[in-house]
Steps between C-alpha positions, in 0.01 A plus 500: 500500500708488818322536830497828688727351767753390238499848346555662839786261580658574159488875563637459853787282376574743216524793740709316761738338249547840333601650835733212581671515160539876535665457842714194424626586150605864466470648148877536451647253252171306485298779340152574625294191582121527508246234589240513222274213604478188713320182395419254777373145480155433644653317799741794563799261503693683227508845347648624176631854536518697175771764529605779268861610495587846372861527394746377243563132419775462764276649768218267400725193528630620837147566626377157390793334677444705816129419502576129478771532765271685741193285424505293820578802715215699343271199541591474870443872558169473315394219734558731797326799340194319362313256720378211286467130572781436250757743372496456123818387330612790283612479140622817328429551130628794297205689351592722207144613424574859607801512268288359215228756572752784490633368168146493355431855622825619343404343166155661516658840573736457203210405272296800616802728447562376145125511429479868595802578278327329205189715552705821497686425174321618186399223262479527119166406349 
């Protein structure tokens, strides 16, 4: 289990990176970019930023390219906003867990809907 300090740093980085992404990459052709989680190494030298991108396939490609293009700038701004001994090197990873969760919920809703229709239809015995 990660230490309390590591958890606090993760949450701080998540909040700050979310703000920086929101300011640096407007939700126009890049869709809506959300920072879902941040995983940091124990020495705080690098951080993996899990981002969700809401939008169509073109917007997702554009957002991924913009995140990579703005990576060093966001990392520099993060170094000014968060005082740590080392500013972690950022790596952005597309996280589609929210999309998968929505898909599962939709399937469950469809199953419940068809299940209630089956209960309402008379059966011959």
